[in-house]
Each structure stands twice: as structure tokens, then as C-alpha cells.
mmCIF file as gemmi writes it, N, C-alpha and C atoms, coordinates in Angstrom:
data_model
loop_
_atom_site.group_PDB
_atom_site.id
_atom_site.type_symbol
_atom_site.label_atom_id
_atom_site.label_alt_id
_atom_site.label_comp_id
_atom_site.label_asym_id
_atom_site.label_entity_id
_atom_site.label_seq_id
_atom_site.pdbx_PDB_ins_code
_atom_site.Cartn_x
_atom_site.Cartn_y
_atom_site.Cartn_z
_atom_site.occupancy
_atom_site.B_iso_or_equiv
_atom_site.pdbx_formal_charge
_atom_site.auth_seq_id
_atom_site.auth_asym_id
_atom_site.pdbx_PDB_model_num
ATOM 1 N N . UNK Axp A 1 ? 0.826 -1.192 0 1 0 ? 1 A 1
ATOM 2 C CA . UNK Axp A 1 ? 0 0 0 1 0 ? 1 A 1
ATOM 3 C C . UNK Axp A 1 ? 0.867 1.251 0 1 0 ? 1 A 1
ATOM 4 N N . UNK Axp A 2 ? 1.977 1.191 0.698 1 0 ? 2 A 1
ATOM 5 C CA . UNK Axp A 2 ? 2.86 2.357 0.733 1 0 ? 2 A 1
ATOM 6 C C . UNK Axp A 2 ? 3.376 2.724 -0.653 1 0 ? 2 A 1
ATOM 7 N N . UNK Axp A 3 ? 3.626 1.689 -1.456 1 0 ? 3 A 1
ATOM 8 C CA . UNK Axp A 3 ? 4.134 1.939 -2.813 1 0 ? 3 A 1
ATOM 9 C C . UNK Axp A 3 ? 3.11 2.714 -3.617 1 0 ? 3 A 1
ATOM 10 N N . UNK Axp A 4 ? 1.841 2.305 -3.527 1 0 ? 4 A 1
ATOM 11 C CA . UNK Axp A 4 ? 0.802 2.986 -4.287 1 0 ? 4 A 1
ATOM 12 C C . UNK Axp A 4 ? 0.609 4.42 -3.797 1 0 ? 4 A 1
ATOM 13 N N . UNK Axp A 5 ? 0.646 4.614 -2.48 1 0 ? 5 A 1
ATOM 14 C CA . UNK Axp A 5 ? 0.5 5.964 -1.939 1 0 ? 5 A 1
ATOM 15 C C . UNK Axp A 5 ? 1.659 6.853 -2.368 1 0 ? 5 A 1
ATOM 16 N N . UNK Axp A 6 ? 2.881 6.324 -2.324 1 0 ? 6 A 1
ATOM 17 C CA . UNK Axp A 6 ? 4.047 7.102 -2.743 1 0 ? 6 A 1
ATOM 18 C C . UNK Axp A 6 ? 3.942 7.472 -4.211 1 0 ? 6 A 1
ATOM 19 N N . UNK Axp A 7 ? 3.512 6.534 -5.034 1 0 ? 7 A 1
ATOM 20 C CA . UNK Axp A 7 ? 3.362 6.806 -6.464 1 0 ? 7 A 1
ATOM 21 C C . UNK Axp A 7 ? 2.309 7.872 -6.703 1 0 ? 7 A 1
ATOM 22 N N . UNK Axp A 8 ? 1.195 7.788 -5.991 1 0 ? 8 A 1
ATOM 23 C CA . UNK Axp A 8 ? 0.122 8.764 -6.16 1 0 ? 8 A 1
ATOM 24 C C . UNK Axp A 8 ? 0.584 10.161 -5.771 1 0 ? 8 A 1
ATOM 25 N N . UNK Axp A 9 ? 1.268 10.29 -4.638 1 0 ? 9 A 1
ATOM 26 C CA . UNK Axp A 9 ? 1.735 11.608 -4.198 1 0 ? 9 A 1
ATOM 27 C C . UNK Axp A 9 ? 2.804 12.153 -5.133 1 0 ? 9 A 1
ATOM 28 N N . UNK Axp A 10 ? 3.622 11.273 -5.667 1 0 ? 10 A 1
ATOM 29 C CA . UNK Axp A 10 ? 4.658 11.712 -6.605 1 0 ? 10 A 1
ATOM 30 C C . UNK Axp A 10 ? 4.031 12.252 -7.883 1 0 ? 10 A 1
ATOM 31 N N . UNK Axp A 11 ? 3.037 11.555 -8.388 1 0 ? 11 A 1
ATOM 32 C CA . UNK Axp A 11 ? 2.386 11.994 -9.622 1 0 ? 11 A 1
ATOM 33 C C . UNK Axp A 11 ? 1.632 13.298 -9.413 1 0 ? 11 A 1
ATOM 34 N N . UNK Axp A 12 ? 0.974 13.455 -8.283 1 0 ? 12 A 1
ATOM 35 C CA . UNK Axp A 12 ? 0.244 14.693 -8.017 1 0 ? 12 A 1
ATOM 36 C C . UNK Axp A 12 ? 1.194 15.848 -7.741 1 0 ? 12 A 1
ATOM 37 N N . UNK Axp A 13 ? 2.307 15.576 -7.093 1 0 ? 13 A 1
ATOM 38 C CA . UNK Axp A 13 ? 3.272 16.619 -6.763 1 0 ? 13 A 1
ATOM 39 C C . UNK Axp A 13 ? 3.923 17.213 -7.995 1 0 ? 13 A 1
ATOM 40 N N . UNK Axp A 14 ? 4.055 16.459 -9.038 1 0 ? 14 A 1
ATOM 41 C CA . UNK Axp A 14 ? 4.692 16.941 -10.264 1 0 ? 14 A 1
ATOM 42 C C . UNK Axp A 14 ? 3.683 17.491 -11.262 1 0 ? 14 A 1
ATOM 43 N N . UNK Axp A 15 ? 2.456 17.638 -10.829 1 0 ? 15 A 1
ATOM 44 C CA . UNK Axp A 15 ? 1.384 18.176 -11.678 1 0 ? 15 A 1
ATOM 45 C C . UNK Axp A 15 ? 1.188 17.354 -12.941 1 0 ? 15 A 1
ATOM 46 N N . UNK Axp A 16 ? 1.266 16.074 -12.813 1 0 ? 16 A 1
ATOM 47 C CA . UNK Axp A 16 ? 1.044 15.193 -13.955 1 0 ? 16 A 1
ATOM 48 C C . UNK Axp A 16 ? -0.345 14.587 -13.814 1 0 ? 16 A 1
ATOM 49 N N . UNK Axp A 17 ? -1.328 15.414 -14.033 1 0 ? 17 A 1
ATOM 50 C CA . UNK Axp A 17 ? -2.711 14.997 -13.832 1 0 ? 17 A 1
ATOM 51 C C . UNK Axp A 17 ? -3.09 13.841 -14.751 1 0 ? 17 A 1
ATOM 52 N N . UNK Axp A 18 ? -2.622 13.859 -15.979 1 0 ? 18 A 1
ATOM 53 C CA . UNK Axp A 18 ? -2.944 12.795 -16.931 1 0 ? 18 A 1
ATOM 54 C C . UNK Axp A 18 ? -2.469 11.445 -16.454 1 0 ? 18 A 1
ATOM 55 N N . UNK Axp A 19 ? -1.254 11.393 -15.939 1 0 ? 19 A 1
ATOM 56 C CA . UNK Axp A 19 ? -0.726 10.126 -15.432 1 0 ? 19 A 1
ATOM 57 C C . UNK Axp A 19 ? -1.483 9.68 -14.194 1 0 ? 19 A 1
ATOM 58 N N . UNK Axp A 20 ? -1.849 10.64 -13.349 1 0 ? 20 A 1
ATOM 59 C CA . UNK Axp A 20 ? -2.602 10.288 -12.146 1 0 ? 20 A 1
ATOM 60 C C . UNK Axp A 20 ? -3.965 9.719 -12.517 1 0 ? 20 A 1
ATOM 61 N N . UNK Axp A 21 ? -4.616 10.328 -13.499 1 0 ? 21 A 1
ATOM 62 C CA . UNK Axp A 21 ? -5.922 9.828 -13.92 1 0 ? 21 A 1
ATOM 63 C C . UNK Axp A 21 ? -5.802 8.427 -14.512 1 0 ? 21 A 1
ATOM 64 N N . UNK Axp A 22 ? -4.735 8.182 -15.246 1 0 ? 22 A 1
ATOM 65 C CA . UNK Axp A 22 ? -4.503 6.846 -15.79 1 0 ? 22 A 1
ATOM 66 C C . UNK Axp A 22 ? -4.277 5.848 -14.662 1 0 ? 22 A 1
ATOM 67 N N . UNK Axp A 23 ? -3.514 6.251 -13.655 1 0 ? 23 A 1
ATOM 68 C CA . UNK Axp A 23 ? -3.281 5.412 -12.486 1 0 ? 23 A 1
ATOM 69 C C . UNK Axp A 23 ? -4.602 5.12 -11.771 1 0 ? 23 A 1
ATOM 70 N N . UNK Axp A 24 ? -5.423 6.147 -11.589 1 0 ? 24 A 1
ATOM 71 C CA . UNK Axp A 24 ? -6.71 5.975 -10.908 1 0 ? 24 A 1
ATOM 72 C C . UNK Axp A 24 ? -7.621 5.055 -11.706 1 0 ? 24 A 1
ATOM 73 N N . UNK Axp A 25 ? -7.615 5.194 -13.016 1 0 ? 25 A 1
ATOM 74 C CA . UNK Axp A 25 ? -8.429 4.33 -13.871 1 0 ? 25 A 1
ATOM 75 C C . UNK Axp A 25 ? -7.967 2.877 -13.755 1 0 ? 25 A 1
ATOM 76 N N . UNK Axp A 26 ? -6.671 2.661 -13.752 1 0 ? 26 A 1
ATOM 77 C CA . UNK Axp A 26 ? -6.14 1.307 -13.614 1 0 ? 26 A 1
ATOM 78 C C . UNK Axp A 26 ? -6.521 0.683 -12.284 1 0 ? 26 A 1
ATOM 79 N N . UNK Axp A 27 ? -6.463 1.49 -11.231 1 0 ? 27 A 1
ATOM 80 C CA . UNK Axp A 27 ? -6.837 0.996 -9.911 1 0 ? 27 A 1
ATOM 81 C C . UNK Axp A 27 ? -8.322 0.627 -9.881 1 0 ? 27 A 1
ATOM 82 N N . UNK Axp A 28 ? -9.149 1.44 -10.498 1 0 ? 28 A 1
ATOM 83 C CA . UNK Axp A 28 ? -10.584 1.176 -10.547 1 0 ? 28 A 1
ATOM 84 C C . UNK Axp A 28 ? -10.867 -0.11 -11.307 1 0 ? 28 A 1
ATOM 85 N N . UNK Axp A 29 ? -10.176 -0.306 -12.412 1 0 ? 29 A 1
ATOM 86 C CA . UNK Axp A 29 ? -10.369 -1.516 -13.211 1 0 ? 29 A 1
ATOM 87 C C . UNK Axp A 29 ? -9.986 -2.755 -12.405 1 0 ? 29 A 1
ATOM 88 N N . UNK Axp A 30 ? -8.888 -2.673 -11.641 1 0 ? 30 A 1
ATOM 89 C CA . UNK Axp A 30 ? -8.477 -3.812 -10.818 1 0 ? 30 A 1
ATOM 90 C C . UNK Axp A 30 ? -9.521 -4.139 -9.756 1 0 ? 30 A 1
ATOM 91 N N . UNK Axp A 31 ? -10.118 -3.124 -9.162 1 0 ? 31 A 1
ATOM 92 C CA . UNK Axp A 31 ? -11.155 -3.354 -8.147 1 0 ? 31 A 1
ATOM 93 C C . UNK Axp A 31 ? -12.37 -4.022 -8.776 1 0 ? 31 A 1
ATOM 94 N N . UNK Axp A 32 ? -12.778 -3.549 -9.946 1 0 ? 32 A 1
ATOM 95 C CA . UNK Axp A 32 ? -13.942 -4.131 -10.627 1 0 ? 32 A 1
ATOM 96 C C . UNK Axp A 32 ? -13.668 -5.592 -10.99 1 0 ? 32 A 1
ATOM 97 N N . UNK Axp A 33 ? -12.473 -5.88 -11.467 1 0 ? 33 A 1
ATOM 98 C CA . UNK Axp A 33 ? -12.126 -7.259 -11.807 1 0 ? 33 A 1
ATOM 99 C C . UNK Axp A 33 ? -12.184 -8.138 -10.56 1 0 ? 33 A 1
ATOM 100 N N . UNK Axp A 34 ? -11.686 -7.632 -9.445 1 0 ? 34 A 1
ATOM 101 C CA . UNK Axp A 34 ? -11.741 -8.377 -8.194 1 0 ? 34 A 1
ATOM 102 C C . UNK Axp A 34 ? -13.159 -8.672 -7.761 1 0 ? 34 A 1
ATOM 103 N N . UNK Axp A 35 ? -14.037 -7.691 -7.894 1 0 ? 35 A 1
ATOM 104 C CA . UNK Axp A 35 ? -15.445 -7.88 -7.53 1 0 ? 35 A 1
ATOM 105 C C . UNK Axp A 35 ? -16.102 -8.918 -8.438 1 0 ? 35 A 1
ATOM 106 N N . UNK Axp A 36 ? -15.814 -8.85 -9.727 1 0 ? 36 A 1
ATOM 107 C CA . UNK Axp A 36 ? -16.395 -9.814 -10.666 1 0 ? 36 A 1
ATOM 108 C C . UNK Axp A 36 ? -15.929 -11.24 -10.371 1 0 ? 36 A 1
ATOM 109 N N . UNK Axp A 37 ? -14.659 -11.388 -10.014 1 0 ? 37 A 1
ATOM 110 C CA . UNK Axp A 37 ? -14.149 -12.716 -9.671 1 0 ? 37 A 1
ATOM 111 C C . UNK Axp A 37 ? -14.842 -13.232 -8.415 1 0 ? 37 A 1
ATOM 112 N N . UNK Axp A 38 ? -15.014 -12.357 -7.413 1 0 ? 38 A 1
ATOM 113 C CA . UNK Axp A 38 ? -15.686 -12.767 -6.173 1 0 ? 38 A 1
ATOM 114 C C . UNK Axp A 38 ? -17.124 -13.18 -6.45 1 0 ? 38 A 1
ATOM 115 N N . UNK Axp A 39 ? -17.817 -12.459 -7.294 1 0 ? 39 A 1
ATOM 116 C CA . UNK Axp A 39 ? -19.197 -12.818 -7.636 1 0 ? 39 A 1
ATOM 117 C C . UNK Axp A 39 ? -19.251 -14.145 -8.381 1 0 ? 39 A 1
ATOM 118 N N . UNK Axp A 40 ? -18.292 -14.376 -9.265 1 0 ? 40 A 1
ATOM 119 C CA . UNK Axp A 40 ? -18.243 -15.622 -10.023 1 0 ? 40 A 1
ATOM 120 C C . UNK Axp A 40 ? -18.018 -16.813 -9.082 1 0 ? 40 A 1
ATOM 121 N N . UNK Axp A 41 ? -17.079 -16.663 -8.149 1 0 ? 41 A 1
ATOM 122 C CA . UNK Axp A 41 ? -16.806 -17.743 -7.19 1 0 ? 41 A 1
ATOM 123 C C . UNK Axp A 41 ? -18.041 -18 -6.326 1 0 ? 41 A 1
ATOM 124 N N . UNK Axp A 42 ? -18.694 -16.94 -5.891 1 0 ? 42 A 1
ATOM 125 C CA . UNK Axp A 42 ? -19.903 -17.096 -5.067 1 0 ? 42 A 1
ATOM 126 C C . UNK Axp A 42 ? -20.993 -17.833 -5.841 1 0 ? 42 A 1
ATOM 127 N N . UNK Axp A 43 ? -21.166 -17.486 -7.093 1 0 ? 43 A 1
ATOM 128 C CA . UNK Axp A 43 ? -22.181 -18.159 -7.909 1 0 ? 43 A 1
ATOM 129 C C . UNK Axp A 43 ? -21.855 -19.638 -8.076 1 0 ? 43 A 1
ATOM 130 N N . UNK Axp A 44 ? -20.58 -19.941 -8.299 1 0 ? 44 A 1
ATOM 131 C CA . UNK Axp A 44 ? -20.171 -21.342 -8.432 1 0 ? 44 A 1
ATOM 132 C C . UNK Axp A 44 ? -20.434 -22.112 -7.144 1 0 ? 44 A 1
ATOM 133 N N . UNK Axp A 45 ? -20.182 -21.487 -5.994 1 0 ? 45 A 1
ATOM 134 C CA . UNK Axp A 45 ? -20.444 -22.145 -4.715 1 0 ? 45 A 1
ATOM 135 C C . UNK Axp A 45 ? -21.94 -22.393 -4.52 1 0 ? 45 A 1
ATOM 136 N N . UNK Axp A 46 ? -22.742 -21.429 -4.885 1 0 ? 46 A 1
ATOM 137 C CA . UNK Axp A 46 ? -24.206 -21.598 -4.753 1 0 ? 46 A 1
ATOM 138 C C . UNK Axp A 46 ? -24.709 -22.703 -5.667 1 0 ? 46 A 1
ATOM 139 N N . UNK Axp A 47 ? -24.147 -22.796 -6.89 1 0 ? 47 A 1
ATOM 140 C CA . UNK Axp A 47 ? -24.557 -23.863 -7.807 1 0 ? 47 A 1
ATOM 141 C C . UNK Axp A 47 ? -24.163 -25.232 -7.259 1 0 ? 47 A 1
ATOM 142 N N . UNK Axp A 48 ? -22.997 -25.334 -6.664 1 0 ? 48 A 1
ATOM 143 C CA . UNK Axp A 48 ? -22.56 -26.632 -6.138 1 0 ? 48 A 1
ATOM 144 C C . UNK Axp A 48 ? -23.39 -27.033 -4.923 1 0 ? 48 A 1
ATOM 145 N N . UNK Axp A 49 ? -23.864 -26.075 -4.154 1 0 ? 49 A 1
ATOM 146 C CA . UNK Axp A 49 ? -24.75 -26.38 -3.02 1 0 ? 49 A 1
ATOM 147 C C . UNK Axp A 49 ? -26.082 -26.919 -3.497 1 0 ? 49 A 1
ATOM 148 N N . UNK Axp A 50 ? -26.598 -26.368 -4.576 1 0 ? 50 A 1
ATOM 149 C CA . UNK Axp A 50 ? -27.893 -26.836 -5.125 1 0 ? 50 A 1
ATOM 150 C C . UNK Axp A 50 ? -27.78 -28.25 -5.688 1 0 ? 50 A 1
ATOM 151 N N . UNK Axp A 51 ? -26.656 -28.576 -6.285 1 0 ? 51 A 1
ATOM 152 C CA . UNK Axp A 51 ? -26.467 -29.899 -6.891 1 0 ? 51 A 1
ATOM 153 C C . UNK Axp A 51 ? -26.396 -30.972 -5.812 1 0 ? 51 A 1
ATOM 154 N N . UNK Axp A 52 ? -25.735 -30.663 -4.708 1 0 ? 52 A 1
ATOM 155 C CA . UNK Axp A 52 ? -25.58 -31.646 -3.616 1 0 ? 52 A 1
ATOM 156 C C . UNK Axp A 52 ? -26.838 -31.8 -2.872 1 0 ? 52 A 1
């Protein structure tokens, strides 16, 4: 987490808004992918419970 915070402060400190926005977009995409994987695993678990 420290690495991400340091990178964010470095990008904002140098007034590189474009790079910061790209970083923020990448972080958002990773969170969405994580949520989708969690939902997929949950659905698979629910299906296996119904079969048994």
C-alpha cells in the first residue's frame, strides 16, 4: 500500500494529472475485476450447493 500511496503523491506533486488519472483508472479496473471474480466464485459455490 505504501508503494501505491508514494506513487500517487509523486504523480500529483509533479502536476502530472494525466498520469494520475490513468493510475486511478487502472486501480478502478483492478477493483472491478476483483469484484467480478468474487461474484463468479460465489455463484459457483451456490450452484454446487444446489447440486448436492
